[in-house]
N, C-alpha and C positions, 0 to 999 in steps of 0.2 A: 788891767784887762788881759794882758798876755797870760797871766797866771790862770785866769778863769778858762781861757781857751785851752791851755795845756791840761788843766784838770779835766775838762770835758773830753779832750782827746784820749786821755788815760782811761776815763770811764767808758768811752766807746770801745776802746781796745779790750778792756776787761769784759764788757758785755759780749763782744764778738767771740772771745775765748770761751765764755760761759756757754754761748749758743753752740759753738763747735763741739764742746764737751757733751752737751745735751744730745746733739745729733749723733755723736759717736756712741753714747750709751744706748740711745734708742735703737740704733742699728745693730747693736750687739745683744739686744734683749732676747732672752729665751727663758721661759718658765721651766722649772724642774717638774717634769711630768712623771707622775707615778702611775705608770700604765696599769698596774695591778688594781688600783683603787678607782681609776677613772673609767667611765663608760666610753664607748666609741664616740658618742655625741659630745661628751665633755672634752675629749681629745681634739676633736675637730674644732670646737669653739676656742680652745686654748691655742691651737695652731693659728687660727684666724686672728686672734687678738695679737699674738706675737708678730704675725705678718703685718698687721696694721701699724703697730708701733714701729717696726723697722721701716715701713714706708714713710712714716712721719720723719724719721731720721734722714732718709734719702731726700725727701722734699726740702727739709731744712738745710741740708748740705748744699743742694742746688741753689736755694735762695741766697745762702751766704756767699756763693761764688759769683753772684750777679753784681754788675756795676750799677751805679745810680741810674743810668739811662734805662737799663733793662728793668730795674725795679719800678721806675715811673711808668714804663710802658705796660707793665703788668697791672698797675693800679688803675 
């Protein structure tokens, strides 16, 4: 039984690292905008999409920093 608990703990740590990496990547997201071929509206849309993705990364980081009590209160 101890082995299963250790395996689960390892999987949980791996999952948390994966989520932290996902948060980091989303926060660093930026599309390569070719201003010469994009119209003004396309640039605005692209900017908003990047902003939304970065906000997801911020929210995910905030969630990852919460303890169990905070998580349960949010649910």
